[in-house]
C-alpha positions as CSV (number, residue, x, y, z in Angstrom):
1,M,25.3,4.2,-5.5
2,A,23.1,7.3,-6.1
3,S,24.5,10.4,-4.4
4,T,22.5,12.2,-1.7
5,D,22.1,15.7,-0.4
6,T,20.9,15.7,3.2
7,T,21.0,18.2,6.0
8,A,21.7,17.1,9.6
9,C,19.3,18.1,12.3
10,P,20.8,20.9,14.4
11,S,19.6,19.3,17.6
12,G,21.3,16.0,16.7
13,E,18.2,14.0,17.7
14,V,18.0,11.0,15.5
15,G,16.2,8.5,17.7
16,L,15.1,7.7,21.2
17,P,18.2,7.6,23.3
18,T,16.6,8.5,26.5
19,R,13.3,6.7,26.2
20,S,12.4,3.2,27.2
21,P,12.1,0.4,24.6
22,L,8.4,0.1,25.4
23,I,7.7,3.7,24.4
24,G,9.6,3.1,21.2
25,W,7.5,0.0,20.3
26,L,4.3,1.9,21.2
27,A,5.4,4.5,18.7
28,V,6.0,1.9,16.1
29,S,2.6,0.4,16.8
30,S,1.0,3.9,16.4
31,V,2.6,4.2,12.9
32,M,1.5,0.7,12.0
33,L,-2.1,1.5,13.1
34,G,-2.0,4.8,11.1
35,I,-0.9,2.9,8.0
36,F,-3.5,0.3,8.7
37,S,-6.2,3.0,8.8
38,I,-4.9,4.5,5.6
39,V,-4.6,1.2,3.8
40,T,-8.1,0.1,4.9
41,T,-9.6,3.4,3.9
42,E,-7.8,3.3,0.5
43,I,-9.0,-0.2,-0.5
44,L,-12.3,-0.2,1.4
45,P,-14.2,0.5,-1.9
46,I,-13.0,-2.8,-3.3
47,G,-15.4,-4.8,-1.1
48,L,-18.1,-2.2,-1.5
49,L,-17.6,-1.3,-5.1
50,T,-20.8,-2.5,-6.6
51,T,-22.9,-1.3,-3.6
52,I,-21.6,2.2,-3.8
53,G,-21.8,2.2,-7.6
54,S,-25.4,1.1,-7.6
55,G,-26.2,3.7,-4.9
56,F,-25.1,6.5,-7.1
57,A,-26.1,4.8,-10.4
58,V,-22.6,4.6,-11.8
59,S,-20.9,1.6,-13.6
60,D,-18.3,-0.6,-12.0
61,G,-15.6,1.1,-14.0
62,M,-16.7,4.5,-12.9
63,A,-16.9,3.3,-9.3
64,G,-13.3,2.2,-9.8
65,L,-12.3,5.9,-9.7
66,M,-12.6,5.6,-5.9
67,M,-9.4,3.6,-6.2
68,T,-7.9,5.8,-9.0
69,M,-8.1,9.1,-7.2
70,P,-6.2,8.3,-4.0
71,G,-3.4,6.6,-6.0
72,L,-3.0,9.6,-8.4
73,L,-3.0,12.2,-5.6
74,A,-0.7,10.1,-3.4
75,A,1.9,9.9,-6.2
76,V,1.9,13.7,-6.5
77,S,1.7,14.5,-2.8
78,A,4.5,12.0,-1.7
79,P,7.3,14.2,-3.1
80,V,5.6,17.5,-2.9
81,V,4.3,17.3,0.7
82,T,7.5,15.6,2.0
83,V,9.8,18.3,0.5
84,A,7.5,21.2,1.5
85,T,7.3,20.0,5.1
86,A,10.9,18.8,5.3
87,R,11.8,21.1,8.3
88,I,8.6,20.4,10.3
89,D,8.6,18.0,13.2
90,R,7.5,14.6,11.7
91,R,5.3,13.8,14.8
92,L,3.2,16.9,14.0
93,M,2.9,16.0,10.3
94,L,1.8,12.4,11.2
95,C,-1.0,13.9,13.4
96,V,-2.1,16.3,10.8
97,F,-2.4,13.5,8.2
98,M,-4.5,11.4,10.6
99,L,-6.8,14.3,11.2
100,L,-7.3,14.7,7.5
101,L,-8.0,11.0,7.1
102,A,-10.8,11.3,9.7
103,V,-12.3,14.2,7.8
104,A,-12.1,12.3,4.5
105,N,-13.9,9.3,5.9
106,F,-16.7,11.4,7.5
107,L,-17.1,13.3,4.2
108,A,-17.5,10.1,2.3
109,A,-20.1,8.8,4.8
110,A,-22.1,12.0,4.4
111,A,-21.8,12.4,0.6
112,S,-25.0,13.2,-1.2
113,D,-23.4,13.0,-4.7
114,Y,-20.7,10.8,-6.1
115,W,-18.4,13.7,-6.8
116,L,-18.3,14.3,-3.0
117,V,-17.1,10.8,-2.6
118,L,-14.3,11.5,-5.1
119,V,-13.4,14.7,-3.2
120,S,-13.0,12.6,-0.1
121,R,-10.8,10.2,-2.0
122,V,-8.6,13.1,-3.1
123,I,-8.0,13.9,0.5
124,V,-7.2,10.3,1.2
125,G,-4.6,10.4,-1.6
126,I,-2.9,13.4,0.0
127,V,-2.8,11.6,3.3
128,I,-1.4,8.4,1.8
129,G,1.5,10.3,0.1
130,G,2.5,12.2,3.2
131,F,2.0,9.7,6.0
132,W,3.6,6.8,4.0
133,S,6.6,8.8,3.0
134,I,7.3,9.9,6.5
135,G,6.1,6.8,8.5
136,A,7.6,4.0,6.4
137,G,11.2,4.9,7.3
138,L,10.7,5.8,10.9
139,A,11.7,2.5,12.5
140,E,15.3,3.4,12.8
141,R,14.4,6.5,14.8
142,L,12.0,4.7,17.2
143,V,13.8,1.5,18.3
144,P,17.4,0.3,18.8
145,A,19.4,-0.6,15.7
146,A,19.1,-4.3,16.4
147,S,15.3,-4.1,16.3
148,V,14.9,-2.0,13.1
149,G,14.3,-4.9,10.8
150,R,11.6,-6.4,13.1
151,A,10.0,-2.9,13.6
152,T,9.9,-2.4,9.8
153,S,8.1,-5.7,9.4
154,V,5.6,-4.6,12.0
155,I,4.9,-1.4,10.2
156,F,4.5,-3.1,6.9
157,S,2.2,-5.7,8.4
158,A,-0.4,-3.0,8.3
159,V,-0.8,-3.6,4.5
160,P,-2.0,-7.2,4.7
161,L,-3.8,-6.5,8.0
162,G,-5.8,-3.9,6.1
163,S,-6.9,-6.7,3.8
164,V,-7.4,-9.4,6.4
165,L,-9.3,-7.2,8.8
166,G,-10.2,-3.9,7.2
167,V,-11.8,-4.8,3.9
168,P,-13.7,-7.9,5.0
169,A,-14.9,-6.0,8.1
170,G,-15.9,-3.0,6.0
171,T,-17.7,-5.3,3.6
172,F,-19.5,-7.0,6.5
173,I,-20.5,-3.6,8.1
174,G,-21.6,-2.4,4.7
175,D,-23.9,-5.4,4.2
176,L,-25.2,-5.1,7.8
177,A,-25.7,-1.4,8.2
178,G,-24.9,0.2,4.8
179,W,-21.7,1.4,3.2
180,R,-21.8,4.8,4.8
181,T,-21.5,3.2,8.2
182,A,-18.3,1.5,7.1
183,F,-16.8,4.9,6.4
184,V,-18.1,6.3,9.8
185,V,-16.3,3.5,11.6
186,M,-13.1,4.2,9.7
187,G,-13.4,7.9,10.6
188,A,-13.7,6.9,14.3
189,L,-10.7,4.6,14.0
190,S,-8.7,7.5,12.5
191,V,-9.5,9.7,15.5
192,G,-8.4,6.9,17.8
193,V,-5.1,6.6,16.0
194,L,-4.6,10.4,16.2
195,A,-5.1,10.2,20.0
196,M,-2.5,7.4,20.2
197,L,0.0,9.4,18.1
198,L,-0.4,12.4,20.4
199,L,0.2,10.2,23.5
200,V,3.1,8.0,22.5
201,M,4.9,9.4,19.5
202,P,8.0,11.4,20.6
203,S,9.1,14.7,19.0
204,L,10.9,13.9,15.7
205,P,12.8,16.9,14.3
206,P,13.8,16.2,10.7
207,D,17.4,14.7,10.9
208,R,17.9,14.5,7.1
209,T,16.1,17.1,5.0
210,T,14.7,15.6,1.8
211,R,15.4,18.1,-1.0
212,P,14.4,17.8,-4.7
213,S,18.1,17.3,-5.6
214,V,18.1,14.1,-3.4
215,L,15.3,12.6,-5.4
216,R,16.8,13.6,-8.7
217,N,20.2,12.0,-7.8
218,M,18.4,8.8,-6.7
219,L,16.9,8.4,-10.1
220,K,20.4,8.2,-11.6
221,G,21.1,4.9,-9.9
222,V,20.5,1.7,-12.0
223,N,19.0,-0.2,-9.0
224,T,16.6,2.7,-8.2
225,R,15.4,2.7,-11.8
226,F,15.0,-1.1,-11.7
227,A,13.1,-0.9,-8.4
228,L,10.7,1.6,-10.1
229,L,10.2,-0.8,-13.1
230,L,9.5,-3.9,-10.9
231,T,7.2,-1.9,-8.6
232,F,5.3,-0.5,-11.6
233,L,4.7,-4.0,-13.1
234,A,3.9,-5.7,-9.8
235,V,1.4,-3.1,-8.6
236,L,-0.1,-2.7,-12.1
237,A,-0.7,-6.4,-12.3
238,H,-2.2,-6.6,-8.8
239,F,-4.5,-3.5,-8.7
240,G,-5.6,-3.8,-12.3
241,T,-7.2,-7.1,-11.2
242,Y,-7.8,-7.0,-7.5
243,T,-9.8,-3.8,-7.7
244,Y,-12.4,-5.8,-9.6
245,V,-12.2,-9.1,-7.6
246,T,-15.7,-8.4,-6.1
247,P,-17.4,-8.2,-9.6
248,F,-15.4,-11.4,-10.6
249,L,-16.6,-13.3,-7.5
250,E,-20.2,-12.1,-8.1
251,Q,-20.3,-12.8,-11.8
252,V,-18.0,-15.8,-12.3
253,T,-18.0,-17.6,-9.0
254,D,-21.7,-16.6,-8.4
255,A,-20.7,-15.8,-4.8
256,G,-23.1,-14.0,-2.4
257,S,-22.0,-11.3,0.0
258,H,-21.2,-13.9,2.8
259,L,-18.9,-15.9,0.6
260,I,-17.2,-12.7,-0.8
261,T,-16.5,-11.6,2.8
262,I,-15.0,-15.0,3.6
263,S,-12.9,-14.9,0.4
264,L,-11.5,-11.5,1.1
265,L,-10.8,-12.6,4.7
266,V,-8.9,-15.6,3.5
267,Y,-7.0,-13.5,1.0
268,G,-6.0,-11.1,3.7
269,A,-4.8,-13.8,6.1
270,A,-2.6,-15.2,3.3
271,G,-1.3,-11.7,2.8
272,I,-0.1,-11.5,6.4
273,V,1.8,-14.7,5.9
274,G,3.3,-13.4,2.7
275,N,4.4,-10.1,4.4
276,F,6.6,-11.9,6.9
277,L,7.8,-14.6,4.5
278,G,8.7,-11.9,2.0
279,G,10.4,-9.7,4.6
280,G,12.6,-12.6,5.6
281,L,13.4,-13.7,2.1
282,V,14.0,-10.3,0.5
283,A,16.8,-9.5,3.0
284,R,18.8,-12.5,1.7
285,H,17.5,-13.0,-1.8
286,P,15.9,-9.7,-3.1
287,R,15.7,-10.8,-6.7
288,A,14.3,-14.2,-6.0
289,A,11.7,-12.8,-3.5
290,F,10.3,-10.3,-6.0
291,G,10.4,-12.8,-8.9
292,L,8.7,-15.5,-7.0
293,A,5.9,-13.1,-5.8
294,A,5.3,-12.0,-9.4
295,G,5.2,-15.6,-10.6
296,M,2.6,-16.5,-8.0
297,I,0.4,-13.5,-8.9
298,A,0.7,-14.5,-12.6
299,T,-0.4,-18.1,-11.8
300,A,-3.3,-17.1,-9.6
301,T,-4.8,-14.5,-12.0
302,L,-4.2,-16.7,-15.0
303,L,-6.1,-19.7,-13.5
304,L,-8.9,-17.8,-11.8
305,P,-11.0,-17.6,-15.0
306,V,-10.5,-21.3,-15.4
307,L,-10.9,-22.6,-11.9
308,G,-12.6,-19.7,-10.2
309,S,-16.1,-20.7,-11.2
310,R,-16.2,-22.9,-8.2
311,P,-15.8,-21.4,-4.7
312,V,-13.1,-23.9,-3.7
313,G,-11.0,-23.1,-6.7
314,A,-11.5,-19.3,-6.3
315,I,-10.5,-19.4,-2.6
316,A,-7.5,-21.6,-3.2
317,L,-6.2,-19.2,-5.9
318,L,-6.9,-16.2,-3.6
319,I,-4.7,-17.8,-1.0
320,V,-1.8,-18.1,-3.5
321,W,-2.5,-14.5,-4.6
322,G,-2.6,-13.2,-1.1
323,V,0.7,-14.8,-0.1
324,A,2.3,-13.4,-3.2
325,Y,1.0,-9.8,-2.9
326,G,1.7,-9.7,0.8
327,A,5.4,-9.8,0.0
328,V,5.3,-7.1,-2.7
329,P,5.3,-3.9,-0.5
330,V,8.1,-5.0,1.8
331,C,10.1,-6.3,-1.3
332,S,9.6,-3.0,-3.1
333,Q,10.5,-0.8,-0.1
334,T,13.6,-3.0,0.5
335,W,14.8,-2.5,-3.1
336,F,14.5,1.3,-2.8
337,T,16.2,1.3,0.6
338,K,19.1,-0.8,-0.5
339,A,19.6,1.4,-3.6
340,T,19.8,4.5,-1.4
341,P,20.8,3.5,2.1
342,D,21.9,7.1,3.0
343,A,18.5,8.7,2.4
344,P,15.7,6.5,3.9
345,E,13.0,9.1,3.8
346,A,13.7,10.0,0.2
347,A,13.6,6.2,-0.6
348,S,10.2,6.1,1.1
349,V,9.1,9.0,-1.1
350,L,10.0,7.2,-4.3
351,F,8.5,4.0,-3.0
352,T,5.2,5.7,-2.1
353,A,5.0,7.8,-5.3
354,S,5.6,4.9,-7.6
355,F,3.4,2.5,-5.7
356,Q,0.4,4.8,-5.5
357,L,0.7,6.1,-9.1
358,T,0.6,2.6,-10.3
359,I,-2.4,1.8,-8.1
360,S,-4.2,4.6,-9.9
361,L,-3.1,3.4,-13.4
362,G,-4.0,-0.2,-12.6
363,A,-7.5,0.8,-11.4
364,V,-8.1,2.9,-14.5
365,A,-6.8,0.2,-16.9
366,G,-8.8,-2.5,-15.1
367,G,-11.9,-0.3,-15.2
368,V,-11.7,0.3,-18.9
369,V,-11.2,-3.4,-19.6
370,V,-14.0,-4.6,-17.2
371,D,-16.5,-2.1,-18.7
372,R,-15.7,-3.3,-22.2
373,T,-15.2,-7.0,-21.7
374,S,-15.5,-9.0,-18.5
375,P,-13.8,-9.5,-15.1
376,S,-12.2,-12.7,-16.4
377,T,-10.5,-10.8,-19.2
378,V,-9.1,-8.4,-16.6
379,M,-7.6,-11.3,-14.7
380,T,-6.0,-12.7,-17.8
381,L,-4.4,-9.4,-18.8
382,G,-3.2,-8.9,-15.2
383,S,-1.5,-12.3,-15.4
384,L,0.4,-11.3,-18.5
385,V,1.8,-8.1,-16.8
386,A,2.8,-10.2,-13.8
387,M,4.7,-12.5,-16.1
388,L,6.6,-9.6,-17.5
389,M,7.5,-8.5,-14.0
390,A,8.8,-12.0,-13.2
391,V,10.9,-12.1,-16.3
392,A,12.3,-8.6,-15.5
393,A,13.3,-9.7,-12.0
394,W,15.1,-12.8,-13.2
395,A,16.7,-10.8,-16.0
396,H,18.2,-8.6,-13.4
397,F,19.5,-11.6,-11.6
398,A,21.0,-13.0,-14.8
399,R,22.9,-9.7,-15.4
400,R,24.3,-10.1,-11.9
401,L,23.7,-6.4,-11.0
402,T,25.0,-5.7,-7.5
403,W,23.5,-3.7,-4.7
404,P,25.3,-0.7,-3.2
405,D,26.3,-2.8,-0.3
406,N,27.4,-5.6,-2.6
407,T,24.7,-8.0,-1.4
């Protein structure tokens, strides 16, 4: 097990011992809504990629920078911001990040040049790194110990919810009233979440200070390094392909805006199912859960160029893909947490940094491929990466490496 270097909170406050369970669950819901707003804002350009790109006369690959910038900045800000604000009340930091998210959305809506859109995406990246690193591990401080697992699933349900509600809704609003209106709506939602955080989130003094030495020590553990490898491969395979699913549906499936919205909605709904299925499976069989998710992503992306020319085939494969990817974030976070059970916030920092950096790399790699070849080639290459991840997960199983708690 990797060693840790943590500092106890002088006040001794580590949870909500004097508050009602209802307040705790409202606080959990506010974190979930915050992550929902962040996830939706981050991946909103996927459904509006070609519309925004054509509005500024940039290629699909260049428009993909809207996905690259947040991931890159989030990877940097996750450790930097978390360490720099380690002694500041976590409630205050969550509120600051929500305010910044609102500013970023309103800036994107008002942007007169594409570089201003990218500036707004830089701000989004900082918010992702900070809010995720703090919020992902807060469940144990907000609800009783017996409810931590369920609360964590609720928090992570924001990821597929962002796909099932956020992206299709944003695409619909963009088609109806223009892509700028979609960002205005997200800005208003961010303000609403900020108000909820101020109302229901209790004071959360840092109970275990995350220091650089904690992160360095974590990287010495074999399970932490393996979690980094699997997360890198899974997210690279997914975002290298899913970032360009709209051009694929337009060019290969010959889908109109209405069918694209339905397809993304179905994908997101499948993701919600995958989130809870993965959350239940990974607790008992972490290697199998991650390996199965990778295998399903590989199958879906490999077959899309073959069967995706027909709407029925494309939607069926998007369902498989959605279920598979819905399980990836909770599987990844669980691997990091199991590898470092004594430093949950530090585990969230590594999870967030690795996840977001790979989103950035995946979007860049996919953009280069799609500009030089076709969306179908992107899908095929993504499938090969997912296959590598599945092989790595099962190789870990074959070596019979154990978790720190011997599970």
